[in-house]
C-alpha positions in Angstrom: 122.0 -0.7 127.9 124.8 2.1 129.0 127.3 1.9 131.6 125.1 3.4 133.8 122.7 0.8 134.0 125.5 -1.7 133.6 126.9 -0.5 136.9 123.3 -0.3 138.9 123.0 -3.7 137.6 126.2 -5.1 138.8 125.4 -3.6 142.1 122.2 -5.1 142.4 123.3 -8.0 141.7 126.0 -8.1 144.2 128.7 -9.0 141.3 132.4 -8.7 141.9 135.7 -9.0 140.3 138.5 -10.9 141.6 142.1 -11.2 140.5 143.0 -14.5 140.2 146.3 -15.8 140.9 148.1 -19.0 141.4 150.0 -20.1 144.1 151.6 -23.7 143.7 148.7 -26.2 142.8 145.4 -23.4 144.7 144.4 -20.4 142.6 143.0 -17.8 144.5 141.3 -14.2 144.1 141.4 -11.0 145.8 139.2 -7.7 145.4 140.6 -6.1 142.0 140.0 -2.8 143.4 142.4 -3.5 145.9 145.0 -3.9 143.2 147.5 -1.1 142.0 149.0 -2.7 139.2 151.0 -6.1 138.8 155.2 -6.3 137.7 157.4 -8.6 137.2 159.6 -10.7 139.8 162.7 -8.7 140.7 164.6 -9.5 143.6 164.5 -7.0 146.9 166.2 -5.6 149.0 166.4 -8.1 152.8 165.8 -6.1 155.6 167.0 -7.4 158.8 164.9 -10.4 161.4 162.2 -9.4 158.9 160.4 -13.1 158.8 161.1 -14.8 156.6 157.8 -14.4 154.0 159.1 -11.1 153.9 161.3 -10.9 151.3 162.8 -7.2 151.8 161.9 -3.8 150.6 161.8 -1.9 146.6 161.8 0.9 145.5 158.6 2.3 143.5 158.6 5.3 141.8 160.1 6.6 145.3 158.1 4.3 147.5 159.4 2.1 149.7 156.7 -1.1 149.8 157.3 -4.3 151.7 157.7 -7.6 149.8 155.4 -10.4 151.0 156.3 -13.9 149.3 152.8 -15.4 149.8 154.4 -19.1 149.2 155.9 -18.8 151.7 153.4 -17.6 154.2 151.3 -20.3 153.4 153.9 -23.0 153.6 153.8 -24.2 149.6 156.3 -26.2 148.4 159.1 -23.3 147.4 158.7 -22.7 143.9 161.4 -21.2 141.2 161.2 -17.7 140.5 160.8 -17.6 136.9 159.5 -15.7 134.3 155.7 -16.3 135.0 156.6 -15.2 139.0 154.8 -11.8 139.1 154.4 -9.1 142.4 150.7 -7.6 142.9 150.9 -3.9 144.2 148.4 -3.7 146.5 146.6 -0.4 147.9 145.5 -1.6 151.5 144.5 1.8 153.7 146.9 3.9 152.0 149.4 1.7 152.7 151.1 -0.1 149.7 152.3 -3.8 150.0 153.8 -6.4 146.9 152.7 -10.0 147.3 154.8 -12.5 145.1 152.6 -15.0 143.4 153.4 -17.7 140.8 151.1 -16.2 137.9 148.5 -14.1 137.5 145.6 -15.6 135.8 142.8 -12.9 135.1 140.1 -11.0 135.9 136.7 -12.8 137.1 133.5 -11.4 138.1 131.2 -13.5 140.4 127.6 -12.9 141.8 127.1 -13.5 145.6 125.2 -17.1 144.3 128.8 -18.2 142.7 130.6 -18.0 146.3 129.7 -20.5 148.8 131.2 -19.9 152.9 134.5 -21.5 153.7 134.6 -25.0 155.4 135.8 -24.3 159.0 139.2 -26.4 159.1 142.2 -25.8 160.7 144.8 -24.3 158.1 147.6 -21.8 157.5 145.5 -19.0 156.7 143.1 -17.7 159.7 139.4 -18.7 158.3 138.9 -14.8 159.4 140.8 -14.2 155.9 138.9 -16.2 154.1 135.7 -14.4 152.4 134.6 -17.9 150.5 135.0 -20.4 147.9 134.3 -19.2 144.4 133.2 -21.2 141.9 133.0 -21.1 138.1 132.6 -23.9 136.0 135.4 -26.6 137.3 137.4 -24.1 139.0 137.4 -23.4 142.6 139.0 -20.1 143.8 139.9 -19.7 147.2 138.5 -15.9 148.1 141.0 -14.1 150.4 140.4 -10.9 152.2 143.8 -9.7 151.1 143.4 -6.1 153.6 142.4 -8.3 156.8 145.5 -10.7 156.1 148.0 -8.1 155.5 147.1 -6.4 158.7 147.5 -9.5 160.9 150.2 -9.0 163.8 152.5 -11.5 162.0 152.6 -9.6 159.0 154.9 -7.3 160.7 153.3 -4.7 158.7 150.6 -3.2 161.2 150.1 0.2 160.3 149.2 3.1 163.0 146.2 4.0 161.2 
C-alpha cells in the first residue's frame, strides 16, 4: 500500500491522530494538527493582572507567546514542575499559544467508532470544548477541542480575527 492509498484509507475511515497528555490523574487528547512543537518547561515572564492560569509569556525564536497552565485552568491539585513537565506549543488560527501539562504520553490514532459523546455533566471544562471520549483498550481519553478552549473569553487570549 503506498502513501496515497493509506491517506485515502485514513480519510474514509475518519481516523484522526491525537497527541495525548496527562494532567493529574486524567489523560487528554488534542488534534495533532494543532501542535507545533513540544518543549521542556521553563519559567515564563509573568504578566501583571493576567488570570492565574496564564503563567506569563516566553520568547520563542522572536515570537512572544502566552503560556497557559492547564492544571490551574482545570482546577487540578497543584502539581510540581519537574523533568516531565512540558509545554505544548499550539498553532491555533495563526496564533501561537503554549500549554503546560504534566507529561506527554504519545500520539494515538482514533477511529470515529472509538469516540463516544461526552456525558452532559457540570464540569470545569465547558462541554462545547469536549469533542468526546476516546477509548483505546483500558485507556479513556478526554478529547478536547483545543481551539475552542483557547479562544474562550475567560482565557483572555481572544484574537481580533
